[in-house]
N, C-alpha and C positions, 0 to 999 in steps of 0.2 A: 473576462468581461462578466458583469453581474448586474442584477436588477436592484437599484437603490430602493425601490418601493417596498421590497420585502426585507429590508434590513431593519428588523424590529428589535430594539433594545429591550431586554427582558428584566423584569423584577424577579430576582431569585426566590424571594420569600413567597410570592404568589405561586410560582411554579412548584415549589416544594409543598405548599399547602394542598394543591390539586392532587399531588401524588399521595401524600400521607392520609388525607381525609378520605379519598375515594377507596384506597386500598383496605380500609378498615371495615368496609361494608360486607355483610354476609350475603353470599349470592347463590350458593348451591350446596347440596348435601351429598354429593358424590354418587358412585355407582358400586354395584356388587358384581362379582364374577359369576357368570352363568356356566361357562365351559371353557376349556382350553385344550388344544390338541396340537400334535406335530403336523407340520405341513409337509406334503410329499417331496417338495423341492427344497426343503430345509427351512428351519425356523419354526416358530410357534404362532398359532392363530387363536385368539381368545375373544370371547363375547361378554359384553358388560350390559347390565340393566340398571336404569336409573332408580335410585332409592326413593327420592322424593322430589317433586317438581318445585320450581321457583319461577316467578314471573319477572324477577329483576333482570333487565336487559333482554327480555324475550323468553319464550318457552324453551325448556331443555330438550335436547335430542334424546329420545327414550332409550335407544339401543346403539351401542358403540362396538366397533371391532378394533382390536389391536393386533399388530403383527410385529414380532420380534425376531431378529436374525443377527447372528454374528457374521457380518458380511466379509470380514477379513479377520486375521488374528488380532488386530488392534482396533477394529471398528465394530461397534454394536449399534443397530438401528432399532428404534421403538417408534412405530407408526400407529397413530390412533385416529380413527375417522368414524363417520356415520356408518352404521352397519347395513343400512338399507338404501342409501342414496349417495351417488358420487358427489364429491365436493371439489372445490378448486384446489389445485396444487401447482407448484412451479412447473411450467411446461418442460418436458424431458428434452425437447429440441434446443432449449436454452441451457439446460443443465443436465447433461446426460448422466444417468445413474440407473442402478437396478430398480426395477419397478416393483411395488408391492403387489401381491396377488389381487386379481379382480375380486369384487365383493361377492359374486356368486361362486361358490366353491366348485372346483373342477371335479368331474366324475371319474377321472382316469385312475384314481387310487383312493381307497378309503382311509381317511386320516386316523391316526392312533391317538387315544387320549394321553394327555401329559399329566403325570401324577406327582411329579416333584414340585417343590416350591422354588427351585433354583434351576437356572438354565445357564450352564457354564461354557465359556469359550476359552481360548488359550490365555487371554489376558484379562478379560472382564467377565463378571458374573451378573446375570439378571435374576432378581428374585422379586416375589410379589406376595401381597396379602390379599385375600379374597374379599373380605367384607369389613369395612368399606375398602374398595379396591385402591391399592397403592403399589408402587414399585420402587425398587432401588437398584442402583448399579454399583458394584464393588470392584475394587482392584484385586485380582486373584493372588498376586504376589504377597501382599501384606494385609488383606482384608479391609483396607480403608474404604469407607463408603463415599462414593464420588457424587452420587445424586440420590435423593431420597424424598419421595413425595408424600410419605405418611405424615399425618398431623398429630404430633404428640400433644399439642395444646389446641383446642378448638378455636381459641381466640387468636392464634398465631397467624394463620392464613387459611384461605378457603380450600376445600377439597377440590378434586378434579371437577371442573365445570365445562360443559360442552353444549353451547347453544349455537344457533345459526350464525349470529354475529357477535358472539362473545365466547372466547375460550380462555380458561384459566387453569394454570397448574403451577405448583411451587416445589421448591426443594429446600431442605435444610442444609446449612453449611456450618462448618466449624469457623469460629471467629478468627482462627489463625490462617485461614485461606486468603491468598492474595489473588484477586481477579483482574483480568485485563480483557479489553475488547468492547463489545456491545456498542458499535458506532455506525455512522460517523457523527461525532460531536466534538466540540472544543472543550477540553477538560482542564479547567484552571488548576485542579489539584494534582495534575500530572498523569502519568500513564496508568497508575494503579487506580482501579475503581474505588470511589468513596461511597460508603453507606449513605443512603438517603439523598444522594444526588439523583436528579431525574435522568432516566435513560429511555428515550422515545425513538422508535425506528419508523421512519416514513420519509421518503425522499422529498426534500424541500429546498427551494431556492431562497434560503435565508442566509445572510452573510455570515461567514465564519467568525466574525467578531462577536457574535452572540454565543454566550456560554451555556453549556449544559442543555442544549436543545437539538432537535433533529435537524441535521444538515442535508447535504447533497446525496449521501449514500445510506444504504440500509444493510447492516451486517450483523444478524442476530446470532453471533458466535462469541464465546468467551473462553479464555484459558484460565485454569485454576492451578495455582502453584502453591504447594504446601511443603514445609520442611518438618516432617514428623515421621515417627515410626521407622527411624533408621536412616533418614536422608531426604533429599529433595525429590518430590514427585510432582509432575505436571500432567494434567489431562485437559481435553477440550470438549466443549458441548456446543453443538449447532442445532438450532431450531429452524429447519428449512421451511420458511413460511414468508410469503411476500406481502401479506396484509399488514396494515399498520398495527403497531403494538407498543405498549408501555412495559418496561421491565423495572421492577422494584427490587432494589438490592438494599438489604437492611443490615448487612454484616453477618448475621447468623441465618439468613434465609434469602432466597431469590424467587420472585414470582413473575410469571408471564401473564399479561392480559392482552389477548389478541382478538382482533375484530373480524376474523374469518378464517377460511382455509382449514387446515388440519394440523394436528400436533405430530410433526415428523422430526424426531430427535435422532441425532447421530452423536455417539460418544466415542472419543478418541483416547486411547489408553496412555499415550505418551511413551515413556515416562519423563523424558527430557523435553524442555520447551521446543527445541528443534524437531524432535520426534512428532510433537503435536502438530506443528505446521506441515510437516511432511505428510502425515496421515490425513490432515484436513485437505491439502491441495491434491492428494491422490483421489479424493472424492470430487472436489469442485473444479478441478483442472489446474494443471501446472501453470505458473506464470508465463506469459508470452515472452519469447526471446526478444531482446532489444538490439537494434543496430548499434555498432560501435560508436558511430557519431552521436547517437542520442545521449551517450554518457559525457559528451562534451558540454560546454556552457552554451546557454540559449539566451537570446534577448528578444523581448516583446514589449509592446506598449499599445494600448488602445488610444489612438490619437496620432498615429503616423499618417499625416494627411495626404501625402502623395509619395510617389516613387522616389523622388529626390531626397526626401527626408530619410527614408529607409536606407538609401545609398550612403547618406552622410553618417548614419549610425554605424554601418559596417566599417566605413573609413575611420570613424572616431575610435573604434576599438583597435583597429590596426595601428593607428598613429600612437595610441597609448600603450601599445604592446601588451594588451590584455587578450588572453585566448578567447576565441568565439567560434563556435561550430555551426550554430543554427540561428537564423534570423526569422522572425515571425511577423505576421500581420493579424491583427484582430479584425473587426468587420470593416475597417477603413477601405480595404480594397474593393468592397462590393458596390454595386450600383444600387443605391437606396436600400442598403442592408439586405438585399435579396441574395440568397444562397446561389452559388455556382455562377455568379456574374462578376464583371469588372466595372468599376467606375470609369466611364469613358474619358473623363476629364483629368482626374487625379491619378488613375492607374490604367492609362491606355495600354492595350495589350502589347504593341511593339516595344514600348519603353520598359514595361515590366519584364518581357521576355529577354530583353537585352541585359537587364539587371540580374535575372536568374542565371543567364549564361555566365555572367561574371562571377557570381558566387559559386556556381558549380565548377567553374574553372579553377577556383581556389580550393576546391574540395569541401566547400560549405554546403549547407542545405537550407531549404526554404519551406515554411509551413504556414498554412492559413487556417482560419476558423470557419466553421459552418455551424449554424444553429438548426434545430429540427423544424422550427416554424417556417412554413412555406407561404410566402406572400400571396394573398388572394388578389390576383391581377390577371385579367384575361389577355394581356399582351405579353405575359411572362411564360415562356415555353416550359419551364420546370413545373409550374402550376398546371398548365394545360395538360401536360402528359400525365401528371398525377391524377387529375380529374378523369382523364380518359381511362386510366387503369384502376380507378376506384380504390385509391390507396390510403385515404384519410380516415382517422378516427371519427366515429359518428355520434350524433346525439339526436334522438327521435328521428332516425333515418336519414339525416343530413349531416354533412361534415361539420364537426364541432368548431365553432368560430372562437378564436382567441386573439390576443394581441401580444406581439413582442416587438423587436426593433423595427421591422419593416412596416408595422401597423397591423391591420387585420391578417391573420394567418390561419391555416389549417395545419394539424399535426399528422405527419405520416404514421401509419400503423406498421411497426416492424414485426408484429405477430402475424401479419398478412403476407403470405408468400409473394403476392403481387407487389406489395409494398417493398419487400426486400429486393425483388428483381428491378423495380423502378429505381430504387435508391442506388443499386449497383450501376445501372445504366447512367444515371445522372452523374455519379462520380467519374465514370469512364469518359463521359462527354467533357466534363470539366478538366480532367487531366490532359485531354488533348488541347484544351484551351490554355491551360496553365500547368506546366509539369512540376507540380508540388511534390515534396518528398515525404509528406505525412499530412495527417488531418487532425484538427482539434475540434472535438464535438462538445459543445458547450450548451448551457441552458436546458439540459435534457432531463430535468426532474419530472415532468417538464415544467419550465417556468412560463408563467402567463401574467401579464400585467393587469388582467381583469379577473373577475370572479363571476361564475354563474352562467346563465344563458344570455348570449350577447347577439347583437345585430349591428350591421354597419349603419352608422347614423345618417340621417337625411338632412339634418339641420346644420351640420358642421363637418369640416374636413377631419379625417382620421386616417393617417396621422396628420397633425397640424405642421406644415412645413416650417412655421416660424416658432415652434415650441422649443424651449430650452430644457424641457423635462420630458423627453420622449418615453420615459418609463411610467408616466401617469396614464391610466386607462382613459381612452377616448371613445370606446365603443359604447353603445347603449345596452346596458346589462341589467338583468334582474336576478336576484338570488334564487337558487333552487332549493326549496325546503320541503317539497312534497314527496320525497322518496326516502326510503330507509337506507339507501346507499349514501345519499348526500348528507343525511342527518341520522347516522346510526345511533342505536340506543346508548352505547358506551362511547364517550368522547375521549380519544387518546389525547395526550398532552401536545398536540401538533402545534408547531411554531412556538412552543413554550407557553401557550395560552389557550389550549383546547380549541384552536381555530377549526372551522369546518374543513372537511377533507378536501374540498375543492377550492380552498382559499388560495388565490394566485396560482392556480394550476388547472388541469383538466377536471371537469366535473366528474365526480365519482360515479354518476349514473350514465356516463358516456360508454360507448361500446367499441370493442375491437373486433377483429375478425372472428367469425364463428360465435358471435354473441358474448365474447369474454368481457366482463365488466371491468371498467377502469378501477373500480373499487378494489378488485382483486389484483390487477396487474400493474397498478400505479408505480410501485417501486422497481419494477422490471424495465421501465422505459429506457433508461440509460444503458443497461446491459443489452437489451435487444438492439439498440442502435449501434452499439460497439460491435456486436456479432455481425450485423449487416455491413458495417463499414470495413471491418477486417476482410470479409469476403470480397468486397469490391477492390480493395488495395492489393490483395493477393492475386487477383485476376489481371492486374494492369501489366506488370513487368515480371511477375514471379519473384520479386524481391521481398525481403523481410519488411513487413509493414511497421510503421510507427503511428500510433493513435493516442491522443491525450483526451481523456473524458472527465467530465466533472461528476456526473451522477453514476453511482456504482451500486452493484448488488453482489451477493455471493457468486463467485465465479468470474467477475469482471476482469480480474487480473490475467486471465487466460487470453484476453483480447487487447488490453489497453493499459496505458500508464495513467496516472492520476496526479492532479495537483490539488491543494487543500482549499482552493476557492478564494473568495474575496476577504483578505485580511487587511488589517490596518498597519500603518507604519509606526508601531509602538513597541516599547520594550516588552510589554506583556505578550503581544502577538508573536514577537520573536521567540519568547520562551514557550508559548503554547505549541508552536509549530513542531517542536521535537516530539511531543507526545503523539500528535496526529500522524506524523511520518512513521513513528514506530508502530502505531496501531495498524496502519495499512500493511506493514510487513506481516503482522499476525493474520490479517485478512486475506493474505495471498496476493497482494498487490505491491511487490517490492519496489517498483519503479515509481517513486512518489517524491514530491517536494512541495515547498510553499513558495509563494511569490516573494522573491528576495527584495528587501527594502520595504515591502508592503504594497498592496494594491492601491490604497488611498489612505489619507489625503496627501500627506507630505512627510517623509521621513527626515530626520535630522542627518547631518553629515556623519556624526559619530555613530548613530544607529546603523546607517548604511555600511559603514566600516565593519561593524560587528556582524551585520547580517550576511555580508558576502563571506566573512570568515567562517560562519556557520553554513551558509547555503552552498558554499563550494563543496561541501561534503554531504549534501542531500543526494540521494541516488539520482533524482531528476533536478537539475540545477538551472533555474531560469529566473531572470530579473523581469518583472512584469508590473505595469502600473496602468492607471486609467487616465482618461483625457483631462480630468480636472486637476490632476496632480502635476507638480513641477517635473521637469525632466530629471530622471534619476538613473540614466545609464551610468555604468560604473566609472566612466571617464569624466563625468561632470565635475567631480571633486578630485584634486590631485591626491589627497590623503586616501580616498576610497580606491582610486586607481592603484595606489601602492599596495593597499591591503588585497585587492583583487589579484595583482600580479603575484603576490606572495602565496595566497591561499589557492588560487586556481593553478598557479605554477606547480604546487604539490599535487593537486588533483590530477593534472595532466601527466605527471610522473607516475601516478598510481592507476592510470587508466587500465593497464593490463590486469591489475589486481581487481579493479571494479568489473571489468569485462568477465573475468573468471567467476566473480560472484554472480554476475548475470547468468552465466552458464549453470552455476550451482543452483540458483533459484529456479531455472527452467527444468532442471533434473529433479530437484527435491522439494522445491517450494521455499527453501531457506531464504529469509529476508536478507537484503543487502545491508540495510541499516537495522541494527538489532538492539534491544535493551541489554544492558550489561549482564543481567541474570541469565541470558541465553547461553553465554559462555561460562558463567560462574554461578550455577544454581545453588551451590552451597554457601555463597556469600550473601547471606540474608539481608545485609544492609543495603544491597543494591535493588531489592525488590520494588522499591518506590522511586528509584533514581531516575529523574526525568530531565536532568540538566546536562547529561553526558550520554553518549551512545557509542556503540561499536559499529564499525564497518567490517562485515565478515566476523570472524571469531576473535580477531586480535588487534584491530586498529582502533584506538580510542580517540574520540573527538571531545574536547573539553572547552567549549566556547565561552566567551564573556557574554553575559546576559543582563548585566546591570550597567546603567548609565554612569559614566565617570570612573569605572573600575579600570585599574591597570594591573590587577592581579585576579586570579580566579582560584577559588577553593574547590579542589577536585578530589574525588574519591577513587582510589585504585584498589582493585582486588589484589591479594598478596602476590608478590613476585616482582620482577624487574620490568620496567616500562621505559623504552628509549624514545627520546624526542626525535621525530622524523625530520625536523628542520636542522637539528644539530645532534647527531647520534652520540656525541661525547657526553651529553647530558642524559641523566636517567633518574627515574623515581624508583626507589626500592621500598615497596610497601609490605608491611607485616599484618596490618589490621585495617579497621574501617576509619582510622583518623583521616581528616581532610588534609590535603597537602596544598599549600599555597604556592601557586605557580605564577611566575612573572608573565604578564600579558600586556605589553605596550600596545598602543592603539593599532598598529599595523601587523600585529602578530596573533596567531592562534595556536593553541597547544594541541598537537596531534602526536600520539605515542603508539608504538608497536610493542606488543607483549613478547616476553621471552618464549623460547621454543618455537618461534615463527621464522619461516623463510619468506621474505616479501619480494616478489619480482617487480622491479620498477624500470621505467625507461627515462629518457632524458627530457621528456616533455616537449612543448612547442606551442605555437599559436593556434594550431588546429589539430584535431585528433588524427586526421589522415597522415600528416607528417610525423606526429609524435609516435605513432605506432610502428614506424619503420626504423626508429633509432635503436641503438644497442641497449641491451638489458644490463641492469645491475641487480645482483642478488644480495639482499640485506638479510644476513643470518643472525638472529638474535638469540643468544644463550643467556641464562641467568647470570647476574653479575658474579665475576670470579668463579665461573663454573668449573668444577672438577670433573663431574660426570653429568652429561646432559645430551638431549636430542632436540632437533628442530625439524620442522617440515613446512612445506608450502606447495601450492599447485598453480598451474598456469594453463589456460585454454586460449588458443588463437585460431581464427578461421577467416574466411573471406568476407564475413559480415553481411553478405547479401542473401545467402540461401535462407528460405523461409524457416527451415528446420535447423535448430542448433544441435547438430549431431556430429559425432566423430565419424568421418568418412575419409578414407585414405585419399590423399591429394587435395582435400578440401578443409581439413582441420588437423590440429595437433594438440595433444594433451601431455603435459610434462608434470611429473612429481619430483619435487626437490627434497632431499634429505641431508641432514648433517648430524654429526655427533662429536663430542669431545670426551676423551678418556684420560683419567689421571691428570687432568689439567694441562696436558702437553701434547697429546695425540689428537689431531683434528682431521676430520674427513667431511667433504662436501661432495655429493653426487646427485645424479638425476636418473630417472627412468622415463622413457619416452614411448608414447603410443602414437602411431601413425605420424612419423616425423617428416614425411615427404613434403607436406605443405610448407612447413617452416624452412626446410632445406631449399625449396624452390624460391621462397621469398627472401632468402639470404639473411634470416634473423639470427643474430649472434648475441652471446653473453660476453660483455666486455669487462665487467668487474664483478668480483665477489668481495663483499664487505662483511666481516665477522665481528660481532659485538660481544663483549662480556667476558672474554678469556682472562684468566687470573694472572696477576703479577705483571712483570715486564718481560717482553720477549727477548731472547738472545739465542744465538746459534741456530737460527731458523733454516731448515731445509725443506724444500717443497717439491712435490711431484704432481704432474698433471697427466692423467691417462698413462701412468707408469713411467713417464720420462721426467728426469730431474730438471727443474726450472733453473736455467743458468742466469738469466737476466733478473737478478733479485732486485735491481733498481726499480722494478715495477711493483715491488711489495712495500707497502707503507705500514709501519707499526707505530701506533700512537696510544695515548692514555685517555680513558674516559673518566668522568667523575659523577658521583651521585648528586641529586638535587638537594641543596640546602643541608639540613641536618637530620634528614629522615632516618639515616642509620650511620653510625660511625664505628670505626675500629678502635681498639684500645689506644689510649694516648690522644684521642680526639681527632685522629686523621680520618679523612673521608675515604670511603671505600672506592676503589678504582678498578677498572677493568680495561684490558687492552682492546683497541680497535685494530684489526688486521685487515688491510685492504690490498687485494691483488688486482692490478690493473693491466691494461694492454692485452687482455685475453681476446681470442677469436674463437670461442667455443660455439659451434653451431647449435642453435636451440633444438633442432630436430634430431640431434645425435646425442646419445647418453654420454656423460663424462664422469670422471672420478678425480677428485683433487684431494691431496692429503699433505700434512706437514707435521713435523716434530719440532717442539720448542724447548729450549732451556728456560727454566722458571727461576727468576730471582725473587727472594722474599721481599 
């Protein structure tokens, strides 16, 4: 659900002018180093003095302190703040991390002067120049400069500038660097950042259809990938700052312009893209583990008017034989859009509970939406308890009045301990009323239909019960322009038009607990709500929570999943969704997806076909639309139902693989959906590839993104790629040439890469059933392999424990290995950790399917765990063929490889096995 009133279509040229024109202004003249010394607890502390003051954007802070520390072998921190006065920083209870030393030095030990110009760690080197002060970060291995604030040309960018409400710092970049991140925004050019596109970070309820503008999340982190000095090297840079900022990327430089806080940089050495994300999430928090059912398909709509409609949707999916795990309600279930209530007419509790009992009996789940705005209503218990506990954000000493769907609302303060306790209590009360399986926290940028200081009108009703546009402001409001918080000296490119900071949100001069300014904490609102919501759900039944949030900040992935917000049912939005999903994997939020078929206004039948073929492979797969759109459940068109059965059918077979990726993400931060360069960093042609993506390291999704297309031009890194819908078909790639793949309306191309062992199950209509079916291991060798190895992993558990850990009797982890020698000797085996859980669940491997073996099999003899297999009728030997004419043998014959399938097995998943065979090879 989203606010129509904030869907502002932007003029790109105006936005670009704001960025380029403002950035050319000379603002400061930098600082000089006064002293630098070693800190007793590690690191360096230095002091800087202003060289010359400037009045542009306010007076400069005269004395700065910087703190540098190699916090780990791979992570370097550079923290710059006012030397004399504490400044706002992201609260440590929201993002736990090592704290910089207090401003007043400790007397426990006398610091030693630091005399070198370099401070070296295991992977990174910090170096500095004293006057004017600048610093650089280099990679120790090859001397590559990763970040460099020195100004070779005075006209290129400003020096270090540090004012109360304006901070600026820049780095030089090689033009060969490929940058990713700096979001959330909809990037029409794809995942790779484009020079001179605007990058503004400030959480805003502005529809995702708006391009190159600040959206719902703020993630001031980027990944830099370079292929130079002997190979591909990636590193990451985080500026941990919650204030609004513009980031100017010009191709050969990058400049930050921030309106408050401190400069708190973290540098991550990489050097592989996956390493960067692992190092980043080790700081900000590993992604939250997701329940197994959350990886199934979800259906939602804003506009399910009563329980009977929702019941009919569930039955519609069952009748169409389309998998469905989770049914959702937007705010339709609420009484007058009030949180934690039920509409007594359309969603009476007895009827809703009966429905929930039915879906639970099938193994399905039910989730509802809650917004942060609490209706101002003296007959409303949630509001009264909130007032009694003093939990709302204040303005001039009184709760700040805003308007969202219920009409006049106050916003809870999740930085207030009382606010968190009250929120937990309200969720607990609601769960007793309605046993929901997860919560959807929306509109938490925070969204406000009004702007400024507002009052409840005395001359008209608000909300107007007869209004057809409830998103229009009906409060009596006046703009707030008399404070430096609401009208700061530097105007970030908010909403793509330098809108006031309080435009359609909470006034920047409003205050949180302990006097914290909304000006500083604005972009943390969604994160703080997610933290409180997760605490509440963990306390209910001790089960693994599922939370979906719209607004996010650094670290949100440790608490919640995300969807990309209000998109349109257009081919362009279909394409944009890939880049946004991939970006959030880099941001440490791997459980992410877009509204399949588009949130509004009306997708075509063909588009919805192609969208479910893509969306079936989003990590979070949900169809969602708004009340003004025609019904677009996947069974509404027979052609779309056919595409859904096909694409979701494969997804449900891949659920064990996806769940293992969920486990990997929780352990290491690794994205579930990844850019192709994550697995193939030497394949430079993939650095900007935004029309295909990988699930894990080796499953490629190549969707149709153009209207009317029945073929798709796809790029494959060198090697053999097998079609998962028909493994006898393969692409053999040697270079970056595009391969034309057949893609009829109801088909999507999904391939698995050589050297992979893919654990799959038989699928089903619901994940609870699908996960009990026997396993098939797909072993993919290179085509006509003579010498090759393959590997794969599998994690299974009970899905309900809050922690996703290997515990005997509660989880099992299996490593699969395979190799072929001399083209005729084949081995497949497993190694098992903590097999008891799988043994008790009776999970078995029924088939092993091996792809790519050379020639034609004859004289096949097979052993399983040392015993000769006598029933060779269970062994199938067939031929595969390569796709089209990508590579041919002499004489024009297509390359072929054997498919060897061994069926009828009953290998316990929880017990290691060894399978081998010898083959005769015919030329």
